[in-house]
N, C-alpha and C positions, 0 to 999 in steps of 0.2 A: 501442560506444564508451565509451573509460574518462574518465571524470569525474575534474579535479580532486581533493584529499583538504581534506576540511572541517578546516582547525585551528585553533581557536580556545584564547588562552589567558587567565587574569584572574589580578587579585592582591589581595591585602586593601587594598590601599592608591591606592582608588581617585577623584578627586574628586566623588566623591557621596556616598561615603563621610565625607568631611573636611567637607562641605558640614552633612554632618546634625550631625554633632557638633559642629564649630561653632556653630552654627544653639541643637542642645539646649545647650550650657553656655553660651551666649548668655539664653536662655529660666532656666535656673537662677539664674546672673549677677543677672537680675535680679528672680527670687521673691529671694534671699539680701536683695538691695539694699531692699526693702520691708518683711523681716520675716518671712518664713515661719521655720518651725521648724528646727532642723539635720535632725531624724530624717525629715519630709516631703520636705526636700529629697535626702537619701539615698536614701528610696524613690521617687522621681522622677526619679532618677540613674540605678537597677536597669538599664532597658531602655537604658541606652546605651553599656553596659557590654561586649557584643559587638561592637559596633561602634568602641569604642575596642579593646579587642584585636586587632582584624582591623588597625587601624591598627599597633599596635606590633609583632605576632610579622608580621604580612603573608605569610597562604598565599597558597600557587601554586597554581594549577590548569592541566589540558591536558586540553582533549578533541582527536580526531580519527576521522573518519573516513574510510576512504580504500572503495578495488574488494574488501575482502577483512575488513575486521574493524573492528571499533570501540574505541578505546582512549582510558582516561580515567587520569587522575593527579589525587587530590584529597589531602587530608591526612586519612591514615588508612585511602585506598581504594583500590587501584589495580586493573585490572580491564578485561580483551580476551577481548569477543566476536566470535566469527566473524558471516559475517554469512550465512552459510550456516545458521549455527542460529538466525536467527531469524526466527518465525513473522510478528510484527506489534512495532509501535510506538504504545505510547499516552501522548495526549498530553493532559492535564488539569489544564485552568485551574481555577485556585483563587478561595477566595474573596477574595482578595486580589491577583489579578489574575497572577499569578504560575504560570508552567505546568513543571508537574513531566513528568518522560519518563519511563516505565516500557517495560523489549525485553520483550517477552511470548517466551520462546523454546520452543524442541521439548520437548515434558511438558509445558506450560501453567506451567513455570518461570517467576516472574519477576524481574527484573533491576532495580534501579531505579539511575538514572543519576542520582550527586549531585549538586543545585543549583546547587552554586559552578561544576561543571565543565561545568554545560550549556550550549550557545551559546547565542545568540537564534531562539528558537523556529522563526517562518517560514525560519528559513534553516537550520536543522535539520531541518523537515519536507521542504521543497524537496530537499537532500541525501539523504535516505531515499527517497525517490520516485523519483528521478534512476534511483538503485541497484537500482529493485524491490523497496524492503521497505514494506511495506502500512501505510499510519496510518491510526490510529482520533484523532479529534477527540471530547473531551468533556469539555462547560464546568458550572462552577459545580454538581456535583453533591456531597450532603449527604455522600453515606454511599458 
């Protein structure tokens, strides 16, 4: 039976990114108002620069899993992998609770799906299992 394709798109300008940047800027403004040294403010602002860059640039990503292949388009990386070439998919939960997905291909070659193109992991796992792709889960490994 044919499964409907799993299609996922995302962009850099999400409500979550806006909230995080505005919250960080509010904290920096509060620190500035109490007289924090300017070089410390610059140091504290460095971690929010990638989020600000995402808001400015608005990179878009696309992921599709259909009955014949997995395709993704992300800034700097476009790929297509036929389902017949995939031995298994490995889902690694990291310490920050993000999930990285790596495709183990024939010949033990590995292809990581870019984090910004990956759909929600539960949805992706179900779609892969429905298409007969073996899925492995690994939680909180140090190496």
